[in-house]
Structure formats: C-alpha cells, structure tokens
N, C-alpha and C positions, 0 to 999 in steps of 0.2 A: 429444855425440850423444844421450846420455840426456835431458839438459835439453831439447833441441829436440824429442825424441819426447814428453816430458811436456807440453811446451807445445802440441804439435800435438793431443795427446789432449785437453787442457782446452778448446782452441779448438772441437774437433768436439763436445764435450759441451755447450759454451755454445751452439753453433750450433743443435744439436738442441732444447735447451731453449727457445731464442728461437722456433724454428719451431713448437714444440708450443704455447707460450703464445699466439703470434700466431694460431694456428688456433683455440684456445679463444676468444680475444677476438673473432674475426671471427664464429664461430658464434653467441656470445652477442648481438652487436650486430644480426646478421641476424635472429635470433628476436625481439629486442625491436622491430625496425623493421617486421616483417612479421606483425603479429597477425591472427588471423582476423576478418574484418569480417562482421557480420550486419546486413543491411538489411531494414527493413520491407517487407512485401508491398505495403502501400498506406498512404497518410496522409491523414486526413480533418480538415478545418478545421471548427470550430464544429458538431460533431457532436451528435446526439441519438439515443439507443438506448432503445427502449420494450420492456419485457419484459411480455408479457400471458399470461393464462391463460383458456382457452376452457371453456365448460361441458361437463361430463362427457357428458351425455345431451341430445340435441336431438330434439324432436318434429318432425313433418312440417310444423307451421305456425311453428315457432320461428325467429327471425331469427338467433340465434346471436351475441349480443353477447359480446365478451370483456372480461375484467377486468384493469385495469392493475395489476401487481404492483410494478414498479420502473422508473425512468427514469434512465438515466445520461447526462450532458452534460458538455461542456467544450470548451476552445478547440482542442486538438489530440488526435487519436488515432492512434498508430502500431500497425499490424496486423502481428504476427509469427505469424499463424495457419499459416504454411507449415512451421513447425518441428515437430519430433517432440513436443515439449512446448509447445504453442501458448500464446501470451499477447499481451495488448495493453497498451501503456503510454500514459499520459497525463501527459506531461512538463510541462504548463503548468497542472496543476490539474484536479480532477474534482468534480462534484456528483452525488450519489446521492439520489434521491427515492423512498422507500418507502412503500407504502400497505397498511394492514391491512384486516381484513374490513369495518370501519366507514367505509372510505376515509379514515381520518385519516392524515396525512402526517408522516413523520419524514425529516429531511435529514441527510446526511453530506457535509461539505466537506473538502477536503484539497488541498495544494499539489502533490502528485505521487501518481500511483496506478498500480498494475499489476493487470490482470485475468487470472487464470489460467483459461483456458476449460474445461480438463478437470475441474477441481475446483470451479469457481464461487467461488473465493476471491478477494476484491479486497484487495490490500495498499495501505493508505492511509497517507501519510507527510506530515510537516510541517504544523504548525498544523491538526490534525484536530479538527473540531467537529461534534458530533451535537446536533440540536435536534429535540425531540419536539413533537407537536401541542399538548400541554398546557403547554408553556413550559420543560421540563426541558432542561438543556444539560450536555454533557460535553465537556471539551477535553483532548487529549492530543497527543503528538508523532508516534505511530505506532499504527495499528489495523488489525486483519483483520476483514473482514466476510464471512460465509459465506452466500451467497445462497440455497443449497439449504436450509440449516436455519434461515434468517432469524435469525442470531446474529452478535454481534460480540464481539471480545475483544482485549485488549491487556495487555502486560506492562510498559508504560512508566507513568511518573507521570501522574496525571490530576487534573483539578478538576471535580467534580460539583455543579452548582447546581440546587436543588430549590425552586421558587417556592411549592408546595404547603405546605411546612412552614417556609419561609423560612431554609433552611440551605445552606451551602456546605461540601463535604467534600473534602479532599485525600487521596490515597492513591497506591498503586502496584500495578498489575495488577488487571484487572476482566473479568468476563464480563457481557455486556449483551444483553437482549433487544431486537429492532429498535426498539420504541417506547419504550424506556427504562422500561418498566413493572416490570422485574425486574433488579437489578443485584447481582451477587456479588463484592464487593470483597475482593481478596486480602490487602491491607495498607492501613490508614488511618493518617493523621497527626493527625487531629482534625477537629472539626465546629464551624463557626461560624455563629451566627445572624445573619440579615441583616434580619429584620423589626424587631428592636429598634433597629438602626442607623437604618433609615428613620423610625421614630417619633421618635428623638432629633433627627433633622434637621428634623423638622416642628415641634418644640417651640421 
C-alpha cells in the first residue's frame, strides 16, 4: 500500500510539472509568434524633400525668395510620424544634398537611412560617402548628420581623401563640418601621399 501511495504521489508531481512546463512553453511560443507590429503611416516612392530658409525680413516690394538649405531624395521613404517619437526610414538608400552660404554643394550618400524628426538627426548606414564641392571625400560605414547644427560625426573607421594636398588618411571616429572644411579625427592610422603615385605613373 505504501508503495502504491508513493507511486501515486510521484505521478501527481510529474503531472503537475508537465502541466507547468507546457504552460511556460505555450506562453513563450505565443509571445514569439505575436510581436507588436508597427506599420508606416505612408510610403512614398522616388521622393524628394526640399528644406528651405526664407529671408528674416521682407519689405513691401520684396518678392520673398527662399534659400535651399538641403535636399533629401531616394527610392523609398517610410513615414512613421504617427508615433510618439516620430521618424522616417529610407530602406533602399538616401541622398542628402547640402548647400552653404555660397551655394556650394556637399552630398552624402548611404545604403540605408533614418531621419528622427524631433531631433533633426539623420542616421546613415552602409557605404556612406561624403563628397564636398572642392573634391574632398569621406567614406565610412555609419554616420550621424545633425541638420540643425550642420554637423556630422562617426565612431566608425573612415577613409578621408584630400585632393588639395594629395593625401589619403585612414582613422576611426571623426567630427565633420558639413562642407568638410573642418575635420577632427579621434584616431588616425596613417597618411598616404597620392600625388607622388600619380607622378610615378606618368613617368
């Protein structure tokens, strides 16, 4: 009789354990199978967004022409502006064209981009390339561009090409003015002259 009672007790414990584990497993599977889905409010194909600045003061006879500060364009834009922290994504690439006071253009290209509307920060990723009006180039894998302060920065490895002095510099981490006039490299790995190489090829 004691052995039968012991067996019954073991059977009850095993049954309870199996029920408990099955409940945990079911809860886990339901949680994985039912994630919260967030859909864009709108999707735009082949979009172009132009950011302008109007003159501060207009006279009675002024026409009020505005100045173009930047132009964003790309194949697809997903709009998530309905969220509490609004943003836009550019899953198929993004081109940013920035104009300074002299109307000189700097371009930033990337394979993927996210624009955070409240902070005016653009997160650019994958084959990011900045080209200035005077031929300077900066290549990196990820870059943040602050539209409000007209400043860009990266913590990733980069290659900076300067045709003015014929050099190529590799490094990691950099703060960049929008027209590449000022660059503050956090760490550099070396400087290579490219003018001498060109002269050797011509000989």
